[in-house]
Every structure is written in C-alpha cells, then in structure tokens.
C-alpha positions, 0 to 999 in steps of 0.5 A, spaced: 729 345 711 727 351 714 728 358 711 732 360 717 736 354 717 738 355 709 740 363 710 744 360 716 748 355 711 748 360 706 751 366 711 756 360 713 758 359 706 759 366 705 764 367 711 768 361 709 768 364 702 771 371 705 776 367 709 778 363 703 779 370 699 784 372 705 788 366 705 795 368 703 795 375 705 799 374 711 804 371 706 804 377 702 805 382 708 811 378 710 814 378 703 813 385 703 816 386 710 822 382 708 823 386 701 823 392 705 828 390 710 833 387 705 832 394 701 834 398 708 840 393 709 842 394 702 842 402 703 846 401 709 851 397 706 852 402 700 853 408 705 858 404 709 862 402 703 862 410 700 864 412 707 870 407 708 872 408 700 872 416 702 876 415 708 881 411 704 881 416 698 882 421 704 888 417 707 891 416 700 891 423 698 894 426 704 900 421 704 901 422 696 901 430 698 906 429 703 910 424 700 911 429 694 912 435 698 918 431 702 921 429 695 920 436 692 924 438 699 929 433 698 930 435 690 927 430 687 926 431 679 919 429 679 915 429 685 908 428 682 911 421 680 912 420 687 905 422 689 902 417 683 906 411 686 904 412 693 897 413 691 897 407 687 900 403 693 893 405 696 889 403 691 888 410 688 890 413 682 893 420 681 888 425 678 892 431 678 898 434 681 901 441 681 907 444 684 907 451 686 904 455 692 907 461 695 913 458 697 914 454 691 914 448 695 907 446 695 904 440 692 897 439 691 894 432 689 887 429 687 886 422 688 881 418 686 878 411 688 873 406 685 867 405 689 864 399 686 857 402 687 853 403 681 850 410 682 857 413 684 863 409 681 868 414 683 870 418 689 876 424 688 879 427 694 884 433 694 890 434 699 895 439 699 902 439 703 908 443 703 912 448 708 909 453 712 912 460 712 915 461 719 912 467 723 917 473 725 920 473 732 915 476 737 909 474 733 904 469 737 
C-alpha cells in the first residue's frame, strides 16, 4: 500500500472515531431540553396554585369578616365564632379575630389556607368589615 493511501485510511479511521465520540450527544441535549421544559411547567403550575389559593383565602377572609360584622350588628354573643365557621366552610382556618374599631362594630379577621406547596405552605389574608360613619348632611 502506498504511504499516501495509508494516511488516508488512518484519517478516515480518526474521523469515524470522532463521529463515534459524538454519538448520543443529541440525546443528552434532548433530555436537557425536556428537563428544562418540565421545570418551567412545574414553576408555572406552582405559581398558578399560589395565585388561586390566595384568591380563595381573600374570599374566605372577606366572607368571614362580613358574616361576623352582620352577626355583631344582629346582637350575636360571639361574632368571631361565626367568622370561624364561615372560614372553615371555605377551606380556611381563622387565625385571628378582633372586634372593635371607631364605632365599635368593626370586625377584623385573618384567615389562612394551606397551599400544599413545600416552600410556602400557608397563606394568611386579612379582612375588615363593619359600619361606615355617615357623612353630615351637605358634605360631598
């Protein structure tokens, strides 16, 4: 065999070896892209879960405060018990409840809901309800 032919055969063998070293690299890139897409979808799902739980906690707190204020207006002995019942009915738990305010009829509640998200397991939202003082006649 001529020396030129031998070097050509050797260079082809090197090229083939180089190609063999690249085999499977597309698979790794594909797996990395799939993992990235899964991580992004998980992040979006967690963010969506937190937003929906926050909205549910806001609704539960508003309803609990309003119910307690109405119960207080109607002369209930324990408006905070009413607030706790309403919060529980909306998958929340009453964290705090205070009765008072300027006119004595305000109810302020804090309602929490479990998120089932490891890094933020609980969301607590505050709400207040009660009478609004009437403006004197002739005031805009």
